[in-house]
VOPA-222895 format. One line per 10 residues: their letters; for each residue x, y, z of N, C-alpha, C. Coordinates in Angstrom, 1 decimal. Example, Ala and Ser with C-alpha at 12.3 -4.5 7.8 and 13.67 -1.06 7.14 Angstrom:
<rs>
as = 13.2 -5.7 7.8 12.3 -4.5 7.8 13.2 -3.3 7.8  12.8 -2.2 7.1 13.7 -1.1 7.1 12.9 0.0 7.9
</rs>
This chain:
<rs>
msltrsaarp = -52.8 31.7 -76.4 -51.4 31.8 -76.6 -50.8 32.7 -75.8  -51.4 34.0 -75.7 -50.9 35.1 -74.9 -50.9 34.6 -73.4  -51.9 33.9 -73.0 -52.0 33.5 -71.6 -50.9 32.5 -71.2  -50.5 31.7 -72.3 -49.4 30.9 -72.0 -48.1 31.6 -71.8  -47.9 32.6 -72.6 -46.7 33.4 -72.6 -46.5 34.2 -71.3  -47.7 34.8 -70.9 -47.8 35.6 -69.7 -47.6 34.7 -68.4  -48.0 33.4 -68.5 -47.8 32.5 -67.4 -46.3 32.0 -67.4  -45.6 32.0 -68.6 -44.4 31.6 -68.6 -43.3 32.5 -68.1  -43.6 33.9 -68.4 -42.7 35.0 -68.0 -42.4 35.0 -66.5  -43.4 34.9 -65.6 -43.0 35.0 -64.2 -42.2 33.8 -63.8
tagsaarrsh = -42.5 32.7 -64.4 -41.7 31.5 -64.0 -40.2 31.7 -64.4  -39.9 32.2 -65.5 -38.6 32.5 -65.9 -38.0 33.6 -65.0  -38.8 34.6 -64.7 -38.2 35.6 -63.7 -37.9 35.1 -62.4  -38.8 34.3 -61.8 -38.5 33.8 -60.6 -37.3 32.8 -60.5  -37.1 32.1 -61.5 -35.9 31.2 -61.6 -34.6 32.1 -61.7  -34.7 33.3 -62.3 -33.6 34.1 -62.4 -33.3 34.8 -61.1  -34.4 35.1 -60.4 -34.2 35.6 -59.0 -33.5 34.7 -58.1  -34.0 33.3 -58.3 -33.5 32.3 -57.4 -32.1 32.1 -57.7  -31.7 32.2 -58.9 -30.3 32.1 -59.3 -29.4 33.1 -58.7  -29.9 34.4 -58.8 -29.1 35.5 -58.2 -29.1 35.4 -56.7
sgllqawlpk = -30.2 34.9 -56.1 -30.1 34.7 -54.7 -29.1 33.8 -54.2  -29.0 32.6 -55.0 -28.1 31.5 -54.6 -26.7 32.0 -54.9  -26.5 32.7 -55.9 -25.2 33.3 -56.1 -24.7 34.3 -55.0  -25.7 35.1 -54.6 -25.4 36.1 -53.6 -25.0 35.3 -52.2  -25.9 34.2 -51.9 -25.5 33.5 -50.8 -24.2 32.8 -50.7  -23.8 32.4 -52.0 -22.6 31.7 -52.1 -21.4 32.7 -52.0  -21.5 33.9 -52.4 -20.5 34.9 -52.4 -20.5 35.7 -51.2  -21.6 35.9 -50.6 -21.7 36.9 -49.4 -20.6 36.4 -48.3  -20.6 35.2 -47.9 -19.6 35.0 -46.7 -18.1 35.3 -47.2  -17.8 35.1 -48.4 -16.5 35.3 -49.0 -16.2 36.8 -48.9
lvlapsaais = -17.3 37.6 -49.3 -17.1 39.0 -49.4 -17.0 39.7 -47.9  -17.6 39.0 -47.0 -17.6 39.4 -45.6 -16.2 39.1 -45.1  -15.6 37.9 -45.4 -14.3 37.6 -44.8 -13.1 38.1 -45.6  -13.4 38.7 -46.8 -12.2 39.2 -47.6 -11.4 40.2 -46.9  -12.0 41.1 -46.3 -11.2 42.3 -45.6 -10.3 41.6 -44.6  -10.8 40.8 -43.7 -10.0 40.1 -42.6 -9.0 39.2 -43.2  -9.4 38.5 -44.2 -8.3 37.6 -44.9 -7.1 38.5 -45.5  -7.5 39.7 -46.2 -6.5 40.5 -46.7 -5.5 41.2 -45.6  -6.2 41.5 -44.4 -5.4 42.2 -43.5 -4.5 41.1 -42.8  -5.0 39.8 -42.7 -4.1 38.8 -42.1 -3.0 38.5 -43.0
lffvygfmlw = -3.3 38.4 -44.3 -2.1 38.1 -45.2 -1.1 39.1 -45.2  -1.5 40.4 -45.1 -0.5 41.5 -45.0 0.2 41.7 -43.7  -0.5 41.7 -42.6 0.2 41.7 -41.4 0.9 40.5 -40.9  0.5 39.5 -41.4 1.2 38.1 -40.9 2.3 37.7 -42.0  1.9 37.3 -43.1 2.7 36.8 -44.2 3.5 37.9 -44.8  2.9 39.1 -44.9 3.6 40.2 -45.5 4.9 40.6 -44.6  4.6 40.7 -43.3 5.8 41.0 -42.4 6.8 39.8 -42.2  6.2 38.6 -42.5 7.3 37.5 -42.5 8.3 37.7 -43.7  7.6 38.1 -44.8 8.5 38.3 -46.0 9.4 39.5 -45.8  8.9 40.6 -45.2 9.7 41.7 -45.0 10.9 41.4 -43.9
tfilsltnsr = 10.6 40.6 -43.0 11.6 40.1 -42.0 12.7 39.3 -42.7  12.3 38.5 -43.7 13.4 37.8 -44.5 14.1 38.7 -45.3  13.5 39.8 -45.9 14.2 40.7 -46.7 15.2 41.5 -45.8  14.8 41.8 -44.6 15.7 42.6 -43.9 16.9 41.8 -43.3  16.6 40.4 -43.1 17.8 39.5 -42.9 18.8 39.5 -43.8  18.6 39.7 -45.0 19.5 39.9 -46.1 20.3 41.1 -46.4  19.9 42.2 -45.5 20.4 43.4 -45.7 21.3 43.8 -44.5  22.0 45.1 -44.5 22.9 45.5 -43.5 22.0 46.4 -42.5  20.9 46.2 -42.3 20.1 47.1 -41.5 20.6 47.0 -40.1  20.7 48.3 -39.5 21.2 48.3 -38.1 19.9 49.1 -37.3
mlpsyefvgf = 20.0 50.3 -37.0 19.0 51.1 -36.2 17.6 51.2 -37.0  17.8 51.5 -38.2 16.5 51.6 -39.2 16.9 50.6 -40.3  15.6 50.3 -40.9 15.8 49.3 -42.0 16.6 49.9 -43.2  17.5 49.2 -43.7 18.2 49.5 -44.9 18.2 48.5 -45.9  18.2 48.8 -47.2 18.0 47.8 -48.3 19.4 47.6 -49.0  20.4 47.6 -48.3 21.7 47.4 -48.8 21.9 45.8 -48.6  21.7 45.1 -49.8 21.8 43.7 -49.6 23.2 43.1 -49.4  23.3 42.2 -48.4 24.5 41.6 -48.2 24.5 40.1 -48.2  23.4 39.6 -48.7 23.3 38.1 -48.9 23.1 37.6 -47.6  23.7 36.5 -47.3 23.6 35.6 -46.0 24.5 36.0 -44.9
aqyarlmand = 25.1 37.3 -45.0 26.1 37.7 -44.3 25.6 37.7 -42.7  24.3 38.1 -42.6 23.8 38.2 -41.2 23.7 36.8 -40.7  23.4 35.9 -41.5 23.3 34.6 -40.9 24.6 33.9 -40.4  25.6 34.3 -41.2 27.0 34.0 -40.9 27.5 34.6 -39.6  27.1 35.9 -39.4 27.3 36.6 -38.1 26.6 35.8 -37.0  25.4 35.4 -37.2 24.6 34.9 -36.2 25.3 33.5 -35.8  25.8 32.8 -36.7 26.4 31.6 -36.4 27.7 31.6 -35.7  28.4 32.9 -35.8 29.6 33.1 -35.1 29.3 33.8 -33.8  28.1 34.0 -33.5 27.7 34.8 -32.2 27.6 33.8 -31.0  28.5 33.9 -30.0 28.4 33.1 -28.8 27.1 33.1 -28.1
rwwvastnlv = 26.5 34.3 -28.1 25.2 34.4 -27.3 24.1 33.7 -28.1  24.1 33.7 -29.3 23.2 32.8 -30.0 23.2 31.4 -29.7  24.5 30.8 -29.7 24.7 29.4 -29.3 24.3 29.1 -27.9  24.6 30.0 -27.0 24.1 29.9 -25.6 22.4 29.9 -25.6  21.8 30.8 -26.3 20.3 30.7 -26.5 19.9 29.5 -27.1  20.5 29.0 -28.1 20.1 27.8 -28.8 20.3 26.6 -27.8  21.4 26.5 -27.2 21.6 25.4 -26.3 20.5 25.4 -25.2  20.2 26.7 -24.6 19.2 26.7 -23.5 17.9 26.4 -24.2  17.6 26.5 -25.4 16.3 26.2 -26.0 16.2 24.7 -26.0  17.3 24.1 -26.3 17.2 22.6 -26.4 17.1 22.0 -24.9
vfgglfvaic = 17.8 22.5 -24.0 17.5 22.2 -22.6 16.2 22.4 -22.2  15.9 23.7 -22.3 14.3 24.2 -21.8 13.4 23.4 -22.5  13.4 23.3 -24.0 12.3 22.7 -24.6 12.2 21.2 -24.3  13.4 20.6 -24.3 13.4 19.0 -24.0 12.8 18.7 -22.7  13.2 19.4 -21.6 12.8 19.1 -20.3 11.2 19.6 -20.1  11.0 20.7 -20.7 9.5 21.2 -20.6 8.6 20.3 -21.2  9.0 19.7 -22.5 8.0 18.8 -23.2 8.0 17.6 -22.4  9.1 17.0 -22.0 9.1 15.7 -21.4 8.3 15.7 -20.0  8.6 16.7 -19.2 8.0 16.6 -17.9 6.5 16.8 -18.0  6.1 17.8 -18.9 4.7 18.0 -19.1 3.9 16.8 -19.5
lalglvlail = 4.7 16.1 -20.5 3.9 14.9 -21.0 3.7 13.8 -19.7  4.8 13.6 -19.1 4.8 12.6 -18.0 3.8 13.1 -17.0  4.0 14.3 -16.4 3.0 14.8 -15.4 1.6 14.8 -15.9  1.4 15.3 -17.0 0.0 15.5 -17.5 -0.6 14.1 -17.7  0.2 13.1 -18.2 -0.3 11.6 -18.3 -0.7 11.1 -16.8  0.2 11.3 -16.0 0.0 10.8 -14.5 -1.3 11.4 -14.0  -1.5 12.8 -14.2 -2.6 13.4 -13.6 -3.8 12.9 -14.2  -3.9 12.8 -15.5 -5.0 12.3 -16.2 -5.5 11.0 -15.9  -4.5 10.0 -15.6 -4.8 8.7 -15.2 -5.4 8.7 -13.9  -4.9 9.5 -12.9 -5.5 9.6 -11.7 -6.9 10.1 -11.6
ldqrirqega = -7.1 11.1 -12.5 -8.5 11.7 -12.5 -9.5 10.9 -13.3  -8.9 10.0 -14.2 -9.8 8.9 -14.9 -10.3 7.8 -13.9  -9.9 7.7 -12.8 -10.4 6.7 -11.9 -11.7 7.1 -11.3  -12.3 8.2 -11.9 -13.6 8.6 -11.3 -13.6 8.9 -9.9  -12.6 9.7 -9.3 -12.4 10.0 -7.9 -13.4 11.1 -7.7  -13.7 11.3 -6.3 -14.6 12.2 -5.9 -14.0 13.6 -6.1  -14.8 14.7 -6.3 -14.3 16.1 -6.5 -13.4 16.3 -7.8  -13.7 15.3 -8.7 -13.0 15.4 -9.9 -12.9 16.9 -10.6  -14.1 17.4 -10.6 -14.4 18.7 -11.2 -13.5 19.8 -10.6  -13.5 19.8 -9.2 -12.8 20.8 -8.5 -11.3 20.6 -8.8
lrtiylypma = -10.8 19.3 -8.8 -9.4 19.0 -9.1 -9.0 19.4 -10.4  -9.8 19.2 -11.4 -9.5 19.4 -12.7 -9.4 20.9 -12.9  -10.2 21.7 -12.2 -10.1 23.1 -12.3 -8.9 23.7 -11.7  -8.5 23.1 -10.6 -7.2 23.5 -9.9 -6.0 23.3 -10.8  -6.0 22.1 -11.4 -4.9 21.8 -12.4 -4.8 22.6 -13.5  -6.0 23.0 -14.0 -6.1 23.8 -15.3 -5.8 25.4 -15.1  -6.1 25.6 -13.7 -6.1 27.2 -13.5 -4.8 27.9 -14.0  -3.7 27.3 -13.8 -2.4 28.0 -14.1 -2.4 28.5 -15.7  -3.0 27.6 -16.5 -3.0 28.0 -17.9 -3.8 29.2 -18.2  -4.6 29.6 -17.2 -5.4 30.9 -17.6 -4.7 32.1 -17.3
lsfivtgvvw = -3.5 31.8 -16.5 -2.7 33.0 -16.3 -1.6 33.3 -17.5  -1.3 34.5 -17.6 -0.3 34.9 -18.7 1.1 34.4 -18.1  2.0 34.2 -19.0 3.4 33.9 -18.7 4.1 34.9 -17.9  3.7 36.3 -18.1 4.3 37.4 -17.3 3.8 37.2 -15.8  2.6 36.8 -15.5 2.2 36.7 -14.2 2.9 35.5 -13.5  3.0 34.3 -14.4 3.8 33.2 -13.9 5.2 33.4 -13.5  5.8 34.2 -14.4 7.3 34.6 -14.3 7.4 35.4 -13.0  6.6 36.4 -12.8 6.7 37.4 -11.7 6.5 36.5 -10.2  5.5 35.7 -10.3 5.2 34.9 -9.2 6.3 33.8 -8.8  6.9 33.3 -9.8 8.0 32.3 -9.5 9.3 33.0 -9.2
kwllnpglgi = 9.4 34.2 -9.6 10.6 35.0 -9.3 10.6 35.3 -7.7  9.5 35.6 -7.3 9.4 35.8 -5.8 9.7 34.5 -5.1  9.1 33.4 -5.6 9.2 32.1 -4.8 10.7 31.7 -5.0  11.4 31.9 -6.0 12.8 31.3 -6.2 13.8 32.5 -5.8  13.5 33.6 -5.5 14.4 34.6 -5.0 15.0 34.2 -3.6  16.4 34.0 -3.6 17.0 33.5 -2.4 16.8 34.3 -1.2  16.6 35.5 -1.2 16.4 36.4 0.0 14.9 36.4 0.3  14.1 36.0 -0.6 12.6 36.2 -0.2 11.7 35.0 -0.2  12.1 34.1 -1.1 11.3 32.8 -1.4 11.6 31.6 -0.6  11.8 30.5 -1.4 11.8 29.1 -0.7 13.0 29.0 0.2
qamvrswgfe = 14.2 29.4 -0.3 15.4 29.5 0.4 15.3 30.1 1.7  14.8 31.2 1.7 14.6 32.0 2.9 13.6 31.4 3.9  12.7 30.9 3.3 11.7 30.2 4.3 12.1 29.0 4.9  12.8 28.1 4.2 13.5 26.9 4.7 14.5 27.2 5.8  15.3 28.3 5.4 16.3 28.7 6.4 15.7 29.2 7.8  14.6 30.0 7.6 13.9 30.4 8.9 13.3 29.3 9.7  13.1 28.0 9.1 12.8 27.0 10.0 13.9 26.3 10.7  15.1 26.8 10.5 16.3 26.2 11.2 17.3 25.6 10.2  17.1 25.3 9.1 17.9 24.7 8.0 18.9 25.8 7.5  20.0 26.2 8.2 20.8 27.4 7.9 21.5 26.9 6.5
nfrfdwlvdp = 21.7 25.7 6.3 22.7 25.2 5.2 21.9 25.1 4.0  20.6 25.1 4.0 19.8 24.8 2.7 20.0 25.8 1.7  20.2 25.5 0.4 20.5 26.3 -0.6 19.6 26.1 -1.8  18.9 27.1 -2.4 18.1 27.0 -3.6 18.1 28.3 -4.2  19.4 28.6 -4.8 19.7 29.9 -5.3 19.8 29.6 -7.0  19.1 28.9 -7.5 19.1 28.6 -9.0 18.9 29.9 -9.7  18.1 30.8 -9.3 17.8 32.0 -10.0 19.0 32.9 -10.2  19.9 32.9 -9.3 21.1 33.8 -9.4 22.3 33.0 -9.9  22.2 31.7 -10.2 23.2 30.7 -10.5 23.3 30.6 -12.1  24.3 31.0 -12.8 24.4 31.1 -14.2 24.1 29.7 -14.9
dmavytlvia = 24.6 28.7 -14.1 24.5 27.2 -14.5 23.1 26.6 -14.4  22.3 27.2 -13.5 21.0 26.7 -13.1 19.8 27.6 -13.5  20.0 28.8 -13.8 18.9 29.6 -14.2 17.9 29.1 -15.1  18.4 28.4 -16.2 17.5 28.0 -17.2 16.5 27.0 -16.7  16.9 26.2 -15.6 16.1 25.3 -15.1 14.9 25.9 -14.3  15.0 27.1 -13.9 13.9 27.8 -13.2 12.9 28.1 -14.3  13.2 28.4 -15.5 12.3 28.5 -16.6 11.5 27.2 -16.7  12.2 26.1 -16.6 11.5 24.7 -16.8 10.4 24.7 -15.7  10.9 24.9 -14.5 9.9 24.8 -13.3 8.6 25.6 -13.5  8.8 26.8 -13.9 7.7 27.8 -14.1 6.7 27.3 -15.3
avwqasgfvm = 7.4 27.0 -16.3 6.6 26.5 -17.5 5.9 25.3 -17.4  6.6 24.3 -16.6 5.9 22.9 -16.4 4.8 23.3 -15.4  4.8 24.1 -14.4 3.7 24.5 -13.5 2.5 25.0 -14.4  2.8 25.8 -15.4 1.6 26.5 -16.1 1.1 25.5 -17.1  1.8 24.8 -17.8 1.3 24.0 -18.9 1.0 22.5 -18.7  1.3 22.0 -17.5 1.1 20.5 -17.4 -0.4 20.4 -17.2  -1.2 21.3 -16.6 -2.5 21.1 -16.5 -3.3 21.0 -17.8  -2.9 21.8 -18.8 -3.3 21.7 -20.1 -3.1 20.3 -20.8  -1.8 19.8 -20.6 -1.6 18.5 -21.1 -2.5 17.4 -20.4  -2.7 17.6 -19.1 -3.6 16.9 -18.6 -5.0 16.6 -19.1
alflaglrgi = -5.4 17.9 -19.3 -6.9 17.9 -20.0 -6.9 17.3 -21.4  -5.7 17.5 -22.2 -5.7 16.7 -23.4 -5.7 15.1 -23.2  -4.9 14.7 -22.4 -4.8 13.2 -22.1 -6.1 12.7 -21.5  -6.7 13.4 -20.6 -8.1 13.0 -19.9 -9.1 12.9 -21.1  -9.1 13.8 -22.0 -10.0 13.7 -23.1 -9.7 12.6 -23.9  -8.4 12.2 -24.2 -8.1 11.0 -24.9 -8.5 9.7 -24.2  -8.3 9.7 -22.8 -8.7 8.5 -22.0 -10.2 8.4 -22.0  -11.0 9.3 -22.1 -12.4 9.2 -22.0 -12.9 8.8 -23.4  -12.1 8.9 -24.4 -12.5 8.6 -25.8 -12.3 7.1 -26.1  -11.5 6.4 -25.2 -11.1 5.0 -25.5 -12.4 4.2 -25.1
ddsilkaaql = -12.7 3.1 -26.1 -13.8 2.3 -25.8 -13.5 1.3 -24.6  -14.5 1.4 -23.7 -14.3 0.6 -22.4 -14.3 -0.9 -22.8  -14.8 -1.3 -23.9 -14.8 -2.8 -24.2 -13.4 -3.3 -24.3  -12.5 -2.5 -24.9 -11.1 -2.8 -25.0 -10.4 -3.2 -23.6  -10.8 -2.2 -22.7 -10.2 -2.4 -21.2 -10.8 -3.5 -20.6  -12.1 -3.8 -20.9 -12.7 -4.9 -20.2 -12.2 -6.3 -20.7  -12.0 -6.3 -22.1 -11.4 -7.6 -22.7 -10.0 -7.8 -22.3  -9.1 -6.7 -22.0 -7.8 -6.9 -21.4 -7.9 -7.4 -20.0  -8.9 -7.0 -19.3 -9.0 -7.4 -17.8 -9.4 -8.9 -17.8  -10.3 -9.3 -18.6 -10.7 -10.6 -18.7 -9.5 -11.6 -19.1
dgaslpriyw = -8.7 -11.0 -19.9 -7.4 -11.8 -20.3 -6.5 -12.0 -19.1  -6.7 -11.3 -18.0 -5.9 -11.4 -16.9 -4.8 -10.3 -16.7  -4.8 -9.3 -17.6 -3.8 -8.3 -17.6 -4.0 -7.4 -16.4  -2.9 -7.0 -15.6 -3.0 -6.1 -14.5 -3.2 -4.6 -15.0  -3.6 -3.8 -14.1 -4.0 -2.4 -14.5 -2.7 -1.7 -15.0  -1.6 -1.8 -14.4 -0.4 -1.1 -15.0 -0.2 -1.6 -16.5  -0.2 -2.9 -16.7 0.1 -3.6 -17.9 -1.0 -3.1 -19.0  -2.3 -3.0 -18.5 -3.3 -2.4 -19.5 -3.0 -1.1 -19.9  -2.5 -0.2 -19.0 -2.2 1.2 -19.4 -1.0 1.2 -20.3  0.1 0.5 -20.1 1.2 0.3 -20.8 1.0 -0.2 -22.2
rvvipclrpv = 0.3 -1.2 -22.2 0.2 -2.0 -23.5 -1.0 -1.6 -24.3  -1.9 -1.1 -23.7 -3.3 -0.7 -24.4 -3.7 0.7 -24.5  -3.6 1.3 -23.2 -4.2 2.7 -23.2 -3.1 3.6 -23.9  -1.9 3.6 -23.4 -1.0 4.6 -24.0 -0.8 4.6 -25.4  -0.7 3.3 -26.0 -0.6 3.3 -27.5 -1.8 3.8 -28.2  -3.0 3.8 -27.4 -4.2 4.5 -28.1 -4.1 6.1 -28.0  -3.3 6.5 -27.2 -3.2 8.0 -27.0 -2.2 8.6 -27.9  -1.6 7.8 -28.9 -0.5 8.4 -29.7 -0.9 9.6 -30.4  -2.1 9.8 -31.0 -2.5 11.1 -31.6 -2.5 12.3 -30.6  -2.9 11.9 -29.4 -2.9 13.0 -28.3 -1.5 13.4 -27.9
vfsavmilsh = -0.7 12.4 -27.7 0.7 12.7 -27.5 1.5 13.6 -28.6  1.2 13.2 -29.9 1.7 13.9 -31.0 1.2 15.5 -30.9  0.0 15.6 -30.7 -0.5 17.0 -30.7 0.0 17.6 -29.5  0.2 17.1 -28.3 0.7 17.7 -27.2 2.1 18.0 -27.3  2.9 17.2 -28.0 4.3 17.6 -28.3 4.4 18.6 -29.3  3.5 18.8 -30.3 3.5 20.0 -31.3 3.2 21.3 -30.5  2.2 21.2 -29.7 1.8 22.5 -28.9 2.9 22.9 -28.0  3.5 22.0 -27.2 4.5 22.2 -26.3 5.8 22.9 -26.9  6.0 22.2 -28.0 7.3 22.5 -28.7 7.1 23.9 -29.3  6.0 24.2 -29.8 5.7 25.5 -30.3 5.8 26.7 -29.1
iaiksfdlvv = 5.2 26.5 -28.1 5.4 27.3 -26.8 6.8 27.5 -26.4  7.4 26.5 -26.4 9.0 26.6 -26.0 9.8 27.4 -26.9  9.6 27.3 -28.2 10.3 28.0 -29.3 9.9 29.4 -29.2  8.6 29.8 -28.9 8.3 31.3 -28.9 8.4 31.9 -27.5  8.9 31.1 -26.5 8.8 31.7 -25.1 9.7 32.9 -25.0  9.2 33.9 -24.6 9.8 35.2 -24.4 9.3 35.9 -23.1  8.0 36.0 -22.9 7.4 36.8 -21.7 8.0 36.1 -20.4  8.0 34.8 -20.3 8.4 34.1 -19.2 9.7 34.4 -18.9  10.7 34.4 -19.8 12.1 34.7 -19.5 12.2 36.1 -19.1  11.6 37.1 -19.8 11.7 38.5 -19.5 11.2 38.6 -17.9
altgggpgya = 10.1 38.0 -17.5 9.6 38.2 -16.1 10.3 37.6 -15.2  10.9 36.3 -15.4 11.5 35.5 -14.3 13.0 35.7 -14.3  13.7 35.7 -15.3 15.2 35.9 -15.3 15.8 37.0 -15.9  15.1 37.6 -16.9 15.5 38.7 -17.8 16.7 38.3 -18.6  16.8 37.0 -18.8 17.8 36.4 -19.7 19.1 36.0 -18.9  19.2 36.6 -17.7 20.3 36.5 -16.8 20.4 35.3 -16.0  21.4 35.2 -15.1 22.5 36.3 -14.9 23.4 36.4 -16.2  23.6 37.7 -16.6 24.4 37.8 -17.9 23.4 37.6 -19.0  23.8 36.6 -19.7 22.7 36.1 -20.7 22.8 34.5 -20.6  23.0 34.0 -19.5 23.0 32.8 -19.2 21.7 32.0 -19.5
sdlpatfmya = 20.4 32.6 -19.3 19.2 31.9 -19.5 18.5 32.5 -20.7  19.3 33.1 -21.7 18.7 33.5 -22.8 18.0 32.5 -23.8  17.0 32.9 -24.3 16.4 31.8 -25.4 16.3 32.6 -26.8  16.2 32.0 -27.9 16.3 32.6 -29.2 15.4 33.9 -29.3  14.1 33.8 -28.6 13.2 35.0 -28.6 13.7 36.2 -28.0  14.4 36.0 -26.8 15.0 37.2 -26.1 16.2 37.7 -26.8  16.9 36.8 -27.5 18.2 37.2 -28.3 17.7 38.0 -29.4  16.6 37.5 -30.1 16.1 38.4 -31.3 15.7 39.8 -30.8  14.9 39.9 -29.7 14.5 41.2 -29.2 15.6 42.0 -28.7  16.6 41.5 -28.1 17.7 42.4 -27.6 18.5 43.0 -28.7
haftraqigl = 18.8 42.1 -29.8 19.6 42.7 -30.8 18.7 43.5 -31.8  17.5 43.3 -32.1 16.6 44.0 -33.0 16.2 45.4 -32.5  16.0 45.3 -31.2 15.3 46.5 -30.6 16.1 47.3 -29.5  17.1 46.7 -29.0 18.0 47.3 -28.0 19.3 47.5 -28.4  19.9 46.8 -29.4 21.2 46.8 -29.8 21.3 47.4 -31.2  20.2 47.8 -31.7 20.2 48.5 -33.2 20.9 47.6 -34.1  20.6 46.3 -34.1 21.1 45.3 -35.2 19.9 44.6 -35.8  19.1 45.4 -36.6 17.7 44.8 -37.1 18.1 43.6 -37.9  19.1 43.7 -38.8 19.5 42.7 -39.6 19.8 41.3 -38.9  20.6 41.4 -38.0 21.0 40.3 -37.2 19.8 39.6 -36.4
gsasamlmlg = 18.9 40.6 -35.8 17.7 40.2 -35.1 16.8 39.5 -36.2  16.6 40.0 -37.4 15.8 39.4 -38.4 16.3 38.0 -38.8  17.5 37.9 -38.9 18.0 36.6 -39.3 17.7 35.4 -38.2  17.9 35.9 -36.8 17.4 34.9 -35.9 16.0 34.8 -35.9  15.1 35.7 -36.1 13.7 35.5 -36.2 13.4 34.5 -37.3  14.1 34.6 -38.3 13.9 33.6 -39.6 14.2 32.3 -39.0  15.2 32.0 -38.4 15.7 30.8 -37.8 14.6 30.3 -36.9  14.0 31.1 -36.1 13.0 30.6 -35.2 11.8 30.3 -35.9  11.4 31.0 -37.0 10.2 30.6 -37.9 10.6 29.3 -38.6  11.9 29.0 -38.9 12.2 27.7 -39.4 11.9 26.6 -38.3
gvlailipyl = 12.3 26.9 -37.2 11.9 25.9 -36.2 10.5 25.5 -35.9  9.7 26.7 -35.9 8.3 26.5 -35.8 7.6 25.7 -37.1  8.1 26.1 -38.3 7.7 25.2 -39.4 8.2 23.8 -39.4  9.2 23.6 -38.9 9.8 22.0 -38.7 8.8 21.3 -37.8  8.1 22.0 -36.9 7.1 21.3 -36.0 5.8 21.3 -36.6  5.3 22.4 -37.3 4.1 22.4 -37.9 3.8 21.6 -39.0  4.9 21.6 -39.9 4.6 20.8 -41.2 4.3 19.3 -40.9  5.2 18.7 -40.1 4.9 17.2 -39.8 3.5 17.0 -39.2  3.1 18.0 -38.4 1.7 17.9 -37.7 0.7 18.1 -38.8  0.7 19.0 -39.7 -0.3 19.2 -40.6 -0.3 18.0 -41.7
yselrsrrhg = 0.9 17.4 -42.0 0.9 16.3 -42.9 0.3 15.1 -42.3  0.5 15.0 -40.9 -0.3 13.9 -40.2 -1.7 14.0 -40.1  -2.2 15.2 -39.9 -3.5 15.5 -39.9 -4.1 15.3 -41.4  -3.5 15.8 -42.4 -4.1 15.6 -43.7 -4.1 14.0 -44.2  -3.0 13.4 -43.7 -2.9 12.0 -43.9 -4.0 11.2 -43.2  -4.3 11.4 -42.0 -5.2 10.7 -41.2 -6.7 11.1 -41.8  -7.0 12.2 -42.2 -8.2 12.5 -42.8 -8.4 11.8 -44.2  -7.3 11.8 -44.9 -7.4 11.1 -46.2 -7.7 9.7 -46.0  -7.1 9.0 -45.0 -7.3 7.6 -44.8 -8.5 7.2 -44.1  -9.1 8.4 -43.4 -10.2 8.3 -42.7 -11.4 8.3 -43.6
</rs>
C-alpha cells in the first residue's frame, strides 16, 4: 500500500509542474508584450484623447483647460486658410491616388510580360519609395526651380519662351506636390499590382485566349476585376499618405507661395506650434484623424468580412 502511494505522489507532482509550466508558457508572451502595449496605449491613444480635449479648450501658447465646447471647430470652419488647405487636399489626394493607380497598373502589366532585366527595372521603379519625402521634396525643388531646374535647362537649349514655373505660381504650386508624390509612390503601387497579377491563375487567362479574346480585352474584362482587392488596398494606403502629407510640402513648397499649397497637416503645424493657437491646431488635427478613420474603418470592415466569408 505504501509503495502505491509513493508511486502516485511523483505522478501528481509532475502533473502539477506540467500545469504550472503550461500556464507560464501561456502568460509569458503577454507579460513580455505588456510594457510595450501599455506604452503604445499611452503615447498613441492617450495623446489622441488629450488632443481632443485640447480642441475643446481655449488653449493658445500653452495648454489651458478652460472649456469652450466646439468653438474652436467653428473658428476652423470660418478660417479661409483651412478651406484652402482642405481644397488642396482634395486636389492633391485625388490626382495622387488616380495617377499612382493608373501608372502603377501600366508598369505592372509591362513587367508581367516576363521581359528581360525585370529585376533591375523593378528595383529602379521601387527605389524612390526607399527615400524619405524630405529628400524627394528637396530634389524636386531643385528640378522645378525656374532659375535652376527644368525651365532654365530648356531655355539654355534655345527655347527662350519655355515656361515651367509652377513652383512659384500660386495656382499651380499644389500640382508640383502631385508630381513629386507620384514619382515616389507609383513604384510601390506597381509592386502591389505585380504581386496581384502573379497571383492570378494562368488557366483563367488561357481559357479567355481560347475563347478568342484579345489581350487588351482579357486585361479589361478578366485581369483588372481580379485585382479589386489590390486596388482597394492601394487606394487606402495612398489616401492615408495623402492626408498625412507634411514633410513633402515643407521641403518642396513650404506651403507657399503664401499658403497656396497648404495641406491640413501643414495648417495644423503652423497654428499649433508657430502661431500659438494650440486649440485651433488640435481641432484641425482631430478632423484629420476623422479623415484617416473614414478610410481605415471601411478597409478593416472589408478585411474582417472577407475573413469571415473565407
